[in-house]
Each structure stands twice: as C-alpha cells, then as structure tokens.
C-alpha positions, 0 to 999 in steps of 0.5 A: 899727670899724661895727656893723649892727643888725637890728631887727624892731620891734612896736606896742608899742615900736620895737625889740623884738629886735635881732642885733649883729655887731660890737663897738659894742654899747653905741653900738648899744644907745644908738641904740635907745633913742633910737628906742625914746623917740622913737617913744613921743613920737610915739604920745602926739603929744609935741610937745616930747618928739618934739622933743627928741630932734633937735639944734637944725641938725637936717634934716629931709626929711618926708613934709609940705611944705616939701622941708626944715627945719631945727631941731627941729620944734615947730609941724610936728609940733604940726599933723601930732599935730593932724591924728589924732582918738586915738593914732597907731600908729607902727610902725617895721619892719626896722630897721637900724641902722650906728654908731660912737662918735659918729655913727650912721645907721639906715633902716627900714619906718614903718606910720602909722595912725590916726583923722584929725580928717577922719573919714577913716583913715590906714594907710599904710608910708613909708620913714626914714632918721635920721642921728644924733650923740652932743652932749655924751654924748647921741644927738640925730637930726640928719638925718631923711628919710622918704619914699613911692614913687610909680607912675613911669605917668606919673600921679604918684600916691603909691604908700601902698597898698604894704606889706612 
C-alpha cells in the first residue's frame, strides 16, 4: 500500500514533524532519515557524505548545467560547495513523501541561502522532486529534479524572487 507523508521542516533538521496517513510508516521513517542525512551533508558541504546517498546510476536534473547528470556527482557537489564562503542554509519545506516497501518519491520546496565567495548573497526557493529505491536494504536517491520557475513574459528570467 502506498502512503503519503507531509513533512514540515526547519533549518535545524530537514524533517521536524511528519504525519502518516496509511500503514507504511517504517518506509516513510527510513526515507525521512535519508533526507535528514542528505540535507545535513549538504549543509556541512560534505561531498562524500552527500553523494553517498545516491545510487551509482542516479539521474540528476539539477539547477546548474548540463541538462542532466548520471551517477554520483562528486565534481558538481565539490564545485557548488566551493562557491559558498561559509555554511549553506538548506531548508526543506512542505515535503510530501509517498512510499511503498522498496520505492518512494517526495517533493517539496527548498530554500538555498548563504554568502558566496563572489561577495554576493544567495537566498532563493526552488522546487525539488526526488525518487528513491531500496538497494541492499538501504534507501538511496535514484532521481533528483530541482527547478526554478521562470517568467513567461518573454524575458526568460528565472523567478528567483518567489517565496512560499
């Protein structure tokens, strides 16, 4: 049976509260732990810890080029973390998890903020969807899609000023 969990988050933990609507609480709890660990690794700018949560054949549609990446993107994570002067604020909000025994997906909003090495400050909200699969008894990310909306007025400008 599938279930959906709605999870609210804070900047100290990625899943501070959750509510279960059906009987697959164990899978949802495991997925929440995976998300917590992944978010903490991103905040710590820990390349090895953050990519360890992905399968070797994961498909990633990230915010930065190229259009897609396959596998554990150490180089991309390393490069992105290096653009932040200090810690990264990475806040997951309105996370909804749907899971079965061995497959799950979640979607929500992510706030990315911090001081950049360029001297600028970043504070944007993006959309995220992740697919997970249980591999050898452990949940792993098999698909990640992050996006930002853009203005449909012909300017093709990213709508990075939107807030939930």
